[in-house]
C-alpha positions in Angstrom: -0.2 0.1 -0.1 1.0 3.5 -0.8 1.2 6.2 2.0 0.7 9.7 1.6 3.0 11.0 4.4 6.6 8.8 2.2 8.4 10.9 -0.7 8.6 7.8 -3.7 12.0 6.5 -3.5 12.7 6.9 -7.2 10.6 7.9 -10.1 11.0 6.1 -13.3 10.2 8.6 -16.1 8.7 7.1 -19.5 8.3 10.8 -20.5 8.8 13.7 -18.1 6.8 16.7 -17.7 9.5 19.0 -18.6 9.4 17.3 -22.0 6.1 17.6 -23.0 6.4 20.1 -25.4 9.2 18.6 -27.1 7.6 15.1 -26.9 6.5 13.2 -30.2 3.3 11.5 -31.5 4.8 8.3 -29.8 5.4 9.0 -26.4 3.0 9.6 -23.4 3.5 12.4 -20.2 3.9 9.7 -17.6 5.5 7.9 -15.5 5.4 5.7 -12.2 6.7 7.2 -8.6 8.4 3.8 -7.2 7.9 3.5 -2.9 10.6 1.1 -1.9 9.5 1.8 1.6 5.8 0.7 0.9 7.9 -2.6 -1.2 9.6 -3.3 2.3 6.6 -3.0 4.3 4.9 -5.1 1.6 7.4 -7.7 1.2 7.5 -8.2 5.4 4.2 -8.7 5.4 4.1 -11.3 3.3 7.1 -13.2 5.3 5.4 -12.9 8.7 2.7 -13.8 7.2 4.3 -17.3 5.7 5.8 -17.7 8.8 9.6 -19.9 8.0 8.9 -20.8 3.9 10.6 -19.1 1.9 9.4 -16.1 -0.7 11.0 -15.6 -4.1 9.6 -12.6 -5.4 9.2 -12.1 -8.9 10.9 -9.7 -11.3 10.3 -10.2 -14.8 9.3 -7.7 -16.8 11.3 -4.5 -15.9 9.7 -5.7 -12.3 6.3 -5.0 -13.6 7.8 -1.8 -14.7 8.5 -1.0 -11.2 12.2 -0.7 -12.5 14.7 -4.5 -12.2 17.6 -3.2 -10.9 16.4 -0.7 -7.6 13.6 -3.6 -6.9 16.3 -6.6 -7.0 18.7 -4.2 -5.0 16.0 -3.2 -2.1 15.3 -7.4 -2.5 18.3 -7.9 -1.5 18.5 -5.9 1.0 15.9 -8.1 2.9 18.0 -10.3 2.6 15.6 -12.6 0.0 16.9 -16.0 -0.2 15.6 -15.5 -4.0 14.2 -13.7 -7.3 12.4 -14.9 -9.8 12.3 -13.9 -13.7 11.2 -15.3 -16.9 13.8 -15.6 -19.1 17.8 -15.5 -18.8 19.1 -12.1 -20.5 16.3 -11.1 -17.0 18.6 -12.9 -15.3 21.9 -11.5 -17.1 21.0 -8.5 -16.6 21.0 -8.5 -12.5 24.1 -9.7 -12.4 25.8 -7.1 -14.2 23.4 -4.6 -11.7 25.7 -6.1 -8.8 22.7 -8.4 -7.0 24.4 -11.5 -6.0 21.1 -13.0 -4.7 20.4 -16.8 -6.2 17.9 -16.1 -9.3 16.0 -18.6 -10.8 14.7 -18.6 -14.3 10.9 -19.9 -14.6 11.0 -20.5 -18.6 12.1 -22.4 -20.5 15.8 -22.6 -22.2 17.1 -23.1 -25.3 20.1 -25.2 -25.9 22.0 -22.6 -26.9 21.7 -20.4 -23.6 22.6 -23.3 -21.4 26.2 -22.2 -20.8 24.8 -18.1 -20.1 23.2 -20.0 -16.8 25.8 -21.5 -16.5 28.7 -18.3 -16.4 26.5 -16.1 -15.0 25.4 -18.2 -11.4 21.1 -18.7 -12.3 19.3 -20.9 -11.7 17.5 -23.9 -14.6 13.8 -24.8 -15.1 14.3 -28.7 -16.4 10.9 -29.1 -17.7 11.8 -32.6 -19.9 13.8 -35.0 -19.5 16.2 -33.8 -22.6 16.3 -31.0 -21.2 17.4 -32.2 -18.4 20.1 -34.1 -20.0 21.4 -31.7 -22.3 22.1 -29.1 -19.2 23.7 -32.5 -17.1 26.0 -32.8 -20.4 26.6 -29.3 -20.1 27.4 -28.9 -16.5 29.4 -32.2 -16.8 31.7 -29.9 -19.9 32.2 -27.4 -18.0 33.4 -29.0 -14.9 30.7 -27.1 -12.6 27.4 -28.5 -11.4 24.2 -26.7 -12.2 21.4 -26.1 -10.5 18.0 -27.0 -11.3 14.3 -26.6 -10.4 12.0 -29.1 -12.1 9.4 -27.8 -13.7 5.8 -29.9 -13.2 2.6 -28.9 -15.4 -0.3 -29.8 -12.6 -2.8 -28.2 -15.5 -2.1 -24.3 -16.5 -0.7 -26.8 -19.9 2.5 -24.1 -20.5 5.6 -26.7 -20.0 6.9 -28.9 -17.6 6.1 -32.7 -17.2 2.2 -33.4 -16.8 1.7 -34.5 -13.4 1.2 -38.0 -13.9 4.1 -38.8 -15.7 6.4 -36.6 -12.8 8.6 -39.9 -12.0 10.4 -40.0 -15.3 12.0 -36.6 -15.0 12.7 -37.5 -10.6 13.7 -41.3 -12.2 16.1 -38.7 -14.9 17.1 -36.2 -12.3 19.2 -39.4 -10.6 20.9 -40.5 -13.4 22.0 -36.6 -13.8 25.2 -36.3 -12.0 26.0 -32.8 -12.5 22.4 -31.5 -11.4 21.8 -30.7 -8.0 18.1 -30.4 -7.8 17.4 -28.2 -5.6 13.3 -27.8 -6.2 10.2 -29.3 -7.7 7.7 -26.7 -8.7 4.7 -25.8 -10.4 1.5 -22.9 -11.1 -1.4 -23.7 -10.2 -3.9 -23.7 -12.7 -6.8 -21.9 -10.8 -4.5 -19.4 -8.9 -7.4 -16.5 -8.7 -9.0 -19.1 -6.7 -9.0 -18.6 -2.8 -9.3 -22.6 -2.0 -7.2 -25.1 -4.5 -8.8 -27.2 -6.3 -9.0 -30.7 -5.8 -6.9 -31.7 -8.7 -4.1 -29.4 -8.0 -4.4 -30.1 -4.7 -3.8 -34.5 -5.3 -1.1 -33.4 -7.7 0.5 -31.6 -5.9 0.6 -34.5 -3.2 1.5 -37.1 -5.5 4.4 -35.1 -6.3 5.0 -34.7 -3.1 5.2 -38.4 -2.3 6.9 -39.7 -5.8 10.0 -37.3 -4.8 10.4 -38.7 -1.7 10.2 -42.7 -2.6 12.6 -41.9 -5.0 15.0 -40.8 -2.6 15.4 -37.0 -4.2 17.3 -34.6 -2.0 15.1 -31.4 -2.8 14.6 -29.1 0.0 12.7 -26.7 -2.1 8.6 -27.2 -2.8 7.0 -24.1 -4.8 4.2 -23.4 -6.9 3.8 -20.4 -8.6 
C-alpha cells in the first residue's frame, strides 16, 4: 500500500513533464513513482504471513514496470532467499547490476542459452527429460554443477512434465550427476481461486510422495 506521508524512493520516467512540449506523437507524458519503503512493508507482511516458508519475489518484466535493478537491490537488502525472472536475459541483467542473490529463471532455456546460465550462476527450470539431459551434459563439459528446479505441469498447460508422468523426470534426475535438484515446482492452473482445486491438491500431493519415494533430496517445493 502507498502511504501519502512517504515520499517515493525513485521515479521511473516514461516521458518527463519538462519534455511534454517537445515530445513526438509516439510518447506519453506519464511516469511511475516507486516507493521502496512501501515495497519493504509489503514484503515483510508477506513473509510474516507465511512464517518460515521462503518467499521468492518475482521481478520479471522490469519488475512489472517498477524498475528491475532498484527493486531487486531493495529485496536483496531485505535478505530475500531468491528472485524469480522469466528469461535468461533478465537474470544476466540482474547479475550485471550487482545482484548476488540466487536467481531462478522460471522459463525454459534453449540449448544455446545453457552456457549463459552456468556463466552467470542462474538456476535452471528443467521442464522435460531431454532438457535435463542437455543441462547435465553442459555442466559436465564446464566441470561444474547446475542448480535445477524440476517443472511439473498440474494443469496450466504451459511447460513441464505432466504430473502423471512426473516420475520419469524424477528418475532422470537421479541419473544426472552434474545437476543439483534444488527444488520441484508447478504453476497453479487456478491461481485466482481462494480454495485449491482438488486436481491441483491431489497432483501436488502425489508429486511430494514421488520425490520422497525416489529419494530425491530437494529442499524446495513451491508453486507460483
